Backbone as a ProteinNet text record, in pm:
[ID]
protein_1_A
[PRIMARY]
MQLSEKQKRHLKALAHHRKVIVQTGAAGLTAAVLAEIGHALDAHELLKVRLVTEERDDRQAMIEQICETTGAAFVQRVGHVATFYRPHPDKPIIRLPG
[TERTIARY]
-3221.5	-3096.9	-3041.8	-3011.8	-2956.9	-2808.3	-2730.4	-2586.1	-2552.4	-2461.9	-2414.9	-2316.6	-2285.2	-2190.6	-2052.3	-2014.3	-1884.9	-1882.7	-1990.2	-1999.2	-1999.4	-2070.3	-2071.5	-1932.1	-1859.2	-1722	-1634.7	-1650.5	-1573.3	-1605.9	-1734.1	-1776.7	-1735.1	-1740.3	-1695.6	-1548.3	-1468.4	-1324.8	-1302.6	-1378.7	-1365.9	-1412.9	-1514.9	-1572.8	-1492.8	-1406.9	-1336.7	-1266	-1196.4	-1117.9	-1194.5	-1315.8	-1394.8	-1452.4	-1477.8	-1535.7	-1686	-1754.8	-1898.7	-1921	-2012	-2039	-2166.8	-2267.5	-2396	-2428.2	-2485.7	-2526.9	-2669.1	-2752.1	-2888.4	-2883	-2979.2	-2983.6	-3082.3	-3112.1	-3205.9	-3346.4	-3378.1	-3510	-3520.9	-3410.9	-3414.1	-3397.9	-3463.3	-3454.4	-3558	-3516.5	-3605.4	-3591.4	-3676.6	-3669	-3536.1	-3485.9	-3358.4	-3242.3	-3245	-3138.9	-3144.2	-3262.6	-3276.9	-3229.4	-3258.4	-3211.2	-3059.1	-2999.9	-2853.8	-2790.2	-2852	-2801.7	-2807.7	-2915.5	-2927.2	-2818.8	-2791.7	-2686.2	-2548.5	-2525.4	-2396.4	-2377.4	-2484	-2473.7	-2444	-2500.3	-2469.4	-2321.7	-2267.3	-2128.3	-2028.5	-2061.9	-1963.3	-1995.3	-2118.1	-2167.8	-2165.3	-2061	-2047.6	-2045.5	-2134.6	-2159.3	-2176.5	-2114.5	-2137.3	-2226.7	-2326	-2420.7	-2423.8	-2408	-2419.5	-2565.9	-2623.4	-2763.4	-2769.8	-2811.4	-2811.7	-2942.9	-2943.8	-3055.8	-3004	-3060.8	-3012.3	-3072.8	-3191.6	-3262	-3220.7	-3186.1	-3145.2	-3257.5	-3380.2	-3494.3	-3514.4	-3491.4	-3503	-3396.6	-3274.9	-3167.8	-3203.9	-3258.8	-3298	-3408.8	-3503.4	-3611.3	-3555	-3455.5	-3391.5	-3320.5	-3251.3	-3180.9	-3280.3	-3390.3	-3492.5	-3551.6	-3573.2	-3629.6	-3530.9	-3402.8	-3301.4	-3295.9	-3294.8	-3290.5	-3413.4	-3529.2	-3653.3	-3660.8	-3620.4	-3631.5	-3527.5	-3403.9	-3294.7	-3267.2	-3318.4	-3288	-3149.6	-3090.3	-2955.8	-2963	-2851.8	-2839.4	-2768.2	-2817	-2754.7	-2636	-2519.7	-2398.3	-2371	-2365.3	-2339	-2372.5	-2383.6	-2400.4	-2305.3	-2229.3	-2139.7	-2173.8	-2238.3	-2280.1	-2382.6	-2350	-2440.7	-2412.7	-2316.8	-2278.2	-2323.4	-2399.7	-2447.6	-2383.5	-2355.5	-2294.2	-2393.4	-2402.4	-2495.1	-2421	-2474.5	-2416.3	-2526.4	-2501.4	-2589	-2502	-2495.8	-2410.3	-2463.6	-2372.1	-2410.8	-2479.1	-2592.2	-2665.8	-2591.1	-2507.6	-2439	-2292.5	-2221.5	-2077.5	-2042.1	-2064.6	-2029.5	-1879.1	-1841.5	-1700.5	-1654.5	-1736.8	-1700.8	-1747.9	-1656.5	-1690.7	-1706.4	-1820.3	-1847.9	-1800.7	-1747.3	-1711.3	-1838.6	-1826.4	-1941.6	-1981.7
-2311.4	-2383.5	-2384.7	-2502.3	-2517.8	-2551.1	-2489.8	-2515.3	-2579.3	-2675.6	-2735	-2637.7	-2662.3	-2575.8	-2580.4	-2697.5	-2712.2	-2627.4	-2629.5	-2550	-2400.7	-2361	-2220.2	-2173.3	-2255.7	-2218.9	-2199.2	-2286.8	-2277.1	-2146.5	-2114.8	-1993	-1867.5	-1870.6	-1756.1	-1728	-1834.3	-1817	-1757.2	-1801.7	-1746.6	-1601	-1567.7	-1433	-1330.8	-1376.1	-1285.7	-1171.1	-1199.2	-1096.3	-1027.5	-1067.6	-1004.6	-872.3	-785.1	-655	-657.3	-562.2	-546.9	-509.3	-579.1	-553.6	-472.9	-499.3	-430.3	-366.2	-245.7	-174.9	-125.8	-148	-96.2	54.8	123.6	268.3	309.7	437.2	491.1	434.3	392.1	336.3	190.3	130.5	-8.9	-104.8	-219	-321.7	-294.5	-229.9	-204.6	-318.7	-320.3	-422.8	-414.1	-292.3	-274.2	-331.2	-310.5	-363.3	-515.4	-572.4	-717.5	-776.6	-707.2	-752.8	-748.1	-643.1	-630.7	-740.2	-772.8	-882.7	-1013.8	-1036.4	-1157	-1165.5	-1053	-1050.5	-1073.4	-1013.1	-1029.3	-1173.5	-1238.5	-1379.1	-1467.6	-1435.8	-1511.8	-1499	-1380.9	-1356.8	-1407.4	-1397.9	-1425.4	-1544.7	-1586.1	-1694	-1658.8	-1595	-1556	-1404.9	-1346	-1202.6	-1139.3	-1022.9	-943.4	-825.8	-801.4	-692.1	-606.8	-475.1	-383.1	-341	-367.6	-336.8	-206.5	-100.7	32.3	55.6	21	48.1	34.6	109.3	108.5	-3.4	-44.6	-143.1	-286.2	-362.4	-501.5	-584.9	-562	-636.2	-607.8	-481.8	-446.3	-516.5	-525.8	-596.7	-744	-803.5	-944.8	-964.1	-871.9	-880.9	-868.1	-781.1	-767	-895.7	-957.2	-1083.3	-1189.7	-1201.4	-1301	-1273.5	-1146.6	-1110.3	-1140.9	-1113.8	-1144.1	-1294.3	-1373.4	-1519.3	-1571	-1519.9	-1564.9	-1524.7	-1402.3	-1350.4	-1410.1	-1425	-1469.1	-1618.5	-1686.4	-1827.8	-1852.7	-1749.6	-1761.3	-1813.7	-1868.8	-1915.4	-1808.2	-1782.9	-1687.9	-1756	-1690.4	-1746.7	-1685.5	-1551.5	-1485.4	-1336.6	-1274.7	-1129.6	-1078.2	-977.5	-909.8	-761.5	-711.4	-571.5	-547.4	-456.5	-420	-498.2	-590.1	-663.7	-809.6	-853	-991.4	-1060.8	-1189.1	-1268.9	-1374.4	-1388.4	-1482.3	-1570.4	-1690.8	-1784.2	-1845.6	-1848.9	-1919.2	-1972.9	-2105.2	-2159.9	-2123.7	-2106.8	-2080.1	-2205.6	-2191.3	-2309.7	-2394.7	-2332.2	-2405.8	-2435	-2334.1	-2348.3	-2303.5	-2386.9	-2345.7	-2325.8	-2219	-2186	-2241.2	-2222.2	-2262.4	-2404.6	-2486.5	-2623.9	-2631.3	-2677	-2687.8	-2823.4	-2824.6	-2953.7	-3032.4	-3162.6	-3249.2	-3258.4
-14590.3	-14590.3	-14448	-14398.1	-14263.8	-14273.6	-14186.5	-14180.3	-14047	-14049.8	-13924.7	-13858.8	-13733.2	-13662.5	-13727.5	-13776.6	-13844.4	-13972	-14046.8	-14168.4	-14136.9	-14030.2	-13989.5	-13949.6	-13875.4	-13837.3	-13960.5	-14057.2	-14180.9	-14254.3	-14265	-14334.3	-14258.4	-14126	-14046	-14071	-14079	-14105	-14243.3	-14342.4	-14476.5	-14483.4	-14407.3	-14411.6	-14332.6	-14243.6	-14152.4	-14225.2	-14332.9	-14401.8	-14514.6	-14536.7	-14642.6	-14595.2	-14690.1	-14659.1	-14684.3	-14625.8	-14647.4	-14793.2	-14858.9	-15000.7	-15018.7	-14936.2	-14947.2	-14813.3	-14820.3	-14698.9	-14717.5	-14615.6	-14623.3	-14601.8	-14657.1	-14642.6	-14535.7	-14534.1	-14436.3	-14455.6	-14577.9	-14607.1	-14564.7	-14520	-14476	-14592	-14581.5	-14686.2	-14794.3	-14899	-15011.5	-15111.3	-15210.4	-15315	-15388.4	-15408.2	-15477.4	-15395.5	-15264.6	-15178.3	-15176.6	-15167.6	-15169.3	-15302.8	-15412.3	-15543.7	-15549.9	-15496.2	-15495.3	-15409.9	-15298	-15213.9	-15291.9	-15366	-15447.4	-15553.9	-15621.3	-15723.4	-15660.8	-15545.6	-15477.8	-15430.5	-15385.2	-15345.7	-15466.1	-15581.3	-15702.6	-15738.6	-15719.4	-15757.3	-15653.9	-15524.9	-15419.7	-15330.4	-15324.2	-15238.3	-15089.5	-15042.7	-14902	-14898.3	-14820.2	-14830.2	-14692.9	-14675.1	-14554.4	-14591	-14506.1	-14527.2	-14401.2	-14418.4	-14304.3	-14292.8	-14176.3	-14149.2	-14071	-14138	-14077.7	-14004.8	-13877.3	-13787.4	-13645	-13555.2	-13417.6	-13332.7	-13365.5	-13284.2	-13318.5	-13218.4	-13236.4	-13297.9	-13253.9	-13307.7	-13456.4	-13496.7	-13638.2	-13721.2	-13668	-13738.9	-13755.1	-13649.6	-13657.6	-13760.8	-13765.8	-13864.7	-14006.4	-14025.2	-14156.1	-14196.1	-14101.3	-14127.9	-14173.4	-14102.5	-14138.2	-14275.5	-14306.8	-14437	-14549.4	-14527.1	-14629	-14654.5	-14548	-14563.8	-14637.7	-14601.7	-14663.7	-14810.6	-14841.9	-14978.1	-15072.3	-15024	-15112.4	-15105.4	-15004.5	-14987.7	-14930.9	-14873.7	-14816.9	-14673.8	-14630.1	-14492.2	-14411.3	-14291.6	-14201.4	-14134.7	-14139	-14080.3	-13943.6	-13938.5	-13810.9	-13819.6	-13701.5	-13693.5	-13588.4	-13626	-13533.2	-13541.2	-13437.4	-13438.6	-13547.5	-13638.4	-13747.2	-13875.3	-13872.3	-13993	-13982.2	-14082.1	-14088	-14207.5	-14190.4	-14296.2	-14343.5	-14475.6	-14537.6	-14637.8	-14658.1	-14754.1	-14838.9	-14968.8	-15061.8	-15175.2	-15191	-15297.4	-15436.1	-15528.4	-15667	-15721.7	-15791.3	-15835.8	-15939.3	-16021.2	-16127.8	-16097.2	-16049.7	-16025.6	-15884	-15783.8	-15647.1	-15632.5	-15565.7	-15543.3	-15407.9	-15306.6	-15170.2	-15145.9	-15097.4	-15060	-14908.7	-14865.9	-14723.1	-14670	-14548.2	-14487.3	-14455.3	-14453.9	-14429.9	-14291.4
[MASK]
++++++++++++++++++++++++++++++++++++++++++++++++++++++++++++++++++++++++++++++++++++++++++++++++++

């Protein structure tokens, strides 16, 4: 899923006041964590995930894996927190600007 810059700005503004819902553990991105991210995206559409790793390259690899596994679009990363968006298939809550 590709987002335009206008859509990303809109989602960043919506995500600003939201709290982190899912956090990776010491084991990294396990199947259970990926499943939880999928469930959280179904419930919230816009999701912040705390990526617990010190290496920037590892965080980027986690972001790519989350996008590939869940079908979510990457919105932004600030430090250890990444924001993802995936519209609900039946009842989308967030309306993106055109």
